[in-house]
N, C-alpha and C positions, 0 to 999 in steps of 0.2 A: 507451673511453668517457668517462673522466675528463679534465679539462683539467689535471691535477695534475703529470703526469710532465714535459712538455716545458719548462714555465718554470723557469729556474735560481733564481729567487727562492723559489718554492714548493719546489724541491727542496732548498735550503738550510733552509727551515722544517721539512721532514720529516726532515731529518739532525738538526736540534735536537730535535726530538721524540723521535727514536729514541735520542739520547743521553740524554734525561731519563729515558725508559723504563729504560734500562739502570741508572741510578743508583736508580730506585725498586725495581728487582728485588733490588739488594743490600739495601735494607731490609726489603722483604717476605721475603727469604730469612732474615733475622735473626729475625724475629718468628715466622715458622714453625717455625723450629729451637728457639726459646724455648718454643713451645706444645707441639711434640713431647714436650720433656723434662718439661713439666708433666703431660701425660697419661701419660708413663712413671711419674711419681712418684705418681700417682692410681690406676693400674691395679690394684694390689694391694687398695686398699680398696675399689675397684668391685667386684672379683671376689668379696671376702669378703662384701659386702652383698648381691650378686646370689645368691650360694650360700645366704645366711641366708634370703632371701626365698622361694628354692626349698624349703628344708627346712622352715620354719616357717610359710609361707602366711599372713604376718601381715595383719591389717586396717590401713587407713591410720592408724588412731588407735594401733594397736600399733607401727606402723612408725616413726612420728615419735618414739616413746619409745625405740627400739633404739639402743643405743650406738654400733653399726656405722654407722647411718644418720646420727646427729649428728657422728660423727668424719669421715666422708666430706665432708658438707657444709661443715664447719669447714674442712677441708683444702682444698677447692675455693676458698672465699673467701680463704684464707691465699696460695694459690698464684696466684689471679688478681690479688690486692692486689700481689704482687711483680710480676706481669707489666705492670700499669698503670704502674709506673715505667720498664720498658723501653719500653713503647709511647710514654709521654710524651717520653722521650729520643729515640726515633726520629722522632716527629712533629715535635718541635722542630728537630731536625737537617735532616730533608728540607725543611722550610718554609724554613730559612735558606738551605740549598744552592740551593734553587729560585729564591730571590731573587737570588742571586749569578749563577746560570746566566742568569736572565732579563737582567740588565744587560749581560752579555757578549754574550748572542746578539743582543739588540737592536741593540746597537752594530755587530755583524758585519753584520746583516741591511739596516740603514740604508746602511752603505757599500756593500754589493752592488747595492742599489736605485740609490744614486747611480752606481755604475759602469756598470749596465744601461742607464740613461737619459741618461748623460753630464752629469749635474748635480752641483754641489758640495752634499752633505748635511751641515751642521754638526750636531754631536750633543752634548747635555749629559747627563751620566751622573749619577745620583742615588746618594748613599751608600746602601749596603746597611741601615745601622741607621735612616735616615730612611724607608725603605721599610717595614721591619719595624713602625715606630710607625704609619704610615698604615694597615697591614693590620688591625691591631688583634686578629684572631682568634688571633694567636700569642702573645698576652699570657698570663702565668700564671693571672690571674684570669678569663680569656674563657671564654664558653660551651663552647668545644672542650676546654679542659682540665677543666671542670667535668664535662664528658660523660665524659672518659677516667676521672675519678675515681669514677664511678658504675659502671664496668664489671665490677668484681668483684662488688658487691652485686646487680647485675642479673643476671649469669649463674650465680651461686651459687644465687639463687632460682629461676631457671630450670631448673636441674639438679634442685632440691629439688621442685618441681612436676612435672618430667616423671616423677621415681620415683614420687611418690604418684599420680599419674594412670595411670602404668602399673600399679601394683598394684591400683588400683581397678577397672581395664578388664580384670584377669585375664590380663595378658600373659606370656608365658614368659621366662625368665631369659635367653636369648640376645638376645630382642628388647630386654628392660630394658637389657642391657649396651650394645647398639647405639643405643638412643636416648639413654642418658646420654652416649655419646661424640658423638652428633650435637649434643646440646644444648650441650655444651662446647664443640664446634666452632663454636658461634653467636658465641661471644666472639672466636674467631680472625678469622671472616668480618668482624664489626663491626670490629675493630683494622685489618684490611687495608684496608678500604673508608676508613676514617678517614685512614690514612696515604696513600693514593693520593690522595684528594681534597684533603688538605692540601697535597700536592705540587703538583698540577696547578692548584689555586686560587691558591697563592703565587705560581707562575710567570706565570700570566696576569695577576694584579692587579699584580705588580712590573712586568711589560710596561706594563700602562695606565698606572701612576704614571709611568714613563719616557716614554710618549707624551705625557702631560700636560704634563711639564717640558720638552717639545719641541714645545709648540703652535704655534710659529712655522712649523714645517714640517709637523707632523702634524695634520690636522684630524678625525681618527676612526679607526675600524677595521672591517675586514671579518671576518666570522665564517667561520673555516675548519675544515671539518670532514673527517675521514679517510674520504672516500667509499668507497674500494674496501675499507675496513676493517669492514665490516658496521656501521655507524652505526645509531642508532636514528632513527626517523622524524622526531622532533623536531629532531635535529641537521641532518638531510638539508634539513628544511624551512628552517632558519637560513643554511646554507650559502651564502656569497656576499652576505649581507644587510650594508648599511651601518650603523653605529653611531657616535653621538656619543661624545666621549671622556669624558663623565660617566655613561655606561652600562657596566655590568659584563658580561662573558660569563658568565653565570649557568647554567653547565652542569650536569648533573645529577651525582650521585656517580659516581666513577670515570670522568667524561667526558674525552675526551682532545681536545676541539676547541680551536682556537688562535685568536690575534688576528693578523691582518695588517694593518700599519699603513697607513692612508690617507695618502699623501704629497700635499700641496696641489699641484694643477696636474697630477697624474699619473692615468693610468686605472688601475683596479683590476686586478691580476694574475690574479683570479680570473674568468675569462672565461664559464664556465657555472655558473648557479645550480644548487642543490641539486634543485630541482623538475625543471629541464631533465635533469639528470643521471639523475634517476629515472625520467622519461618515456623516456629512451634505453635502458632496460634491457628484458631479455625479460620476458615475463610471469611465468615461473618463478621468475626472480629477485626481481620486485617482490613477489609473493606471499610469499617466503621472508622478505624484509625485514619486510613489514607483518605477516604471519601470515595464514592463509588466510581466516578469518572476516573479518578487518578489509579484507583485500584485495578480497573479493567485495562488501563494503558500500562500499568506495570506488569500484569499477568500476561498482556500480549507481547511482552519483551521489549518495549518502547524504551525503557531506561533500567537502570539498577537501583537498588535502595540507597546505595552510597551516594547516588545523584542528588537525592532529595535534599540535602544540606547545601547552602550557598551563604556566603558572608556579605554584609552591607556595611557601609560606613555611618557611624552614628556621632554626632558633634559632641556628645558627653562621654561616651565610652570607648569610642574607636570602633573597632569591628564588633558586630554581633551577628550570631548565626540566625538564619531564618530556614524555614521550609520552603524549598525551591517551588514556585506556583507551577501548575501543570503546563500552561502555555510555553513556559521556559523549557521545561523538561521535553516538551515536543517540537522544540525550535521553531514555535510559532511567533507571530507578531504578539506584544501585548495588548491586551483589550483597550479600548478607548478610555482615557482617564485615569490609566494606571501608569504610575510614575517610574 
């Protein structure tokens, strides 16, 4: 069903993405290991507090004055403050590595395109430090690193709120312990999302900077989604579309779409649009990718597949593409609690 397998240029791009994902996993593993150690150091304090809540049945007012409560929240913030340093180092490292990988991969890809079409593709390679300056969001005073610096306070407060709300609702000790663990886990989820997104965004923007530097042979880029890899509907709608060099590939968090360079005078190697690919799937696969309710509405003619992409503003990356929620596609009011 996909056009991606037979084309050697696309095969090379898939290999590059696989290598990038492997490097990403190493950073993710280190962050996960650090977080496991944080929870291990906090577990005794969590158990002591939960035991005290079970024995004393405090009100929320009494709870906030308990020494064990104060001690736990203080240690949570202390541990997460240390984790911020680890996260900042990992983010900086994966971003810089991604920039270096992008320069190498773009060079190899352009040479392969030249060989495939029997043309001479002269290539100008940008210095890594020049691309870092262009990206901006990897600077120490950027919104990204400001966000990292807020992680400890945000999730320490989240743990505090979780404990107070659990006591107010009369939840049992085992459930309170689980909710504390889940609340702490939100910090790790946030950290992993930041790390993956920084790596992918750095790689793509370094690619685009290199494309711009080679504007005599590259006049734009094609959006390339991993169609067999369960992409979101927004990315399916974008797959194969042409974009000018001044446009970013504004994928969502964790998004693994890539840029295929558009060489002047050469056809796109992406022979099948995302919409055509989706239309070639079975109804069961279409429903699985869209979700049943959305699929039923689409089959009923409520909207077009191209309507399933919309963009939102992000304080770190600017605009990011997202899948349009069903309520918006149907012109309904957003559910309560939806921003």
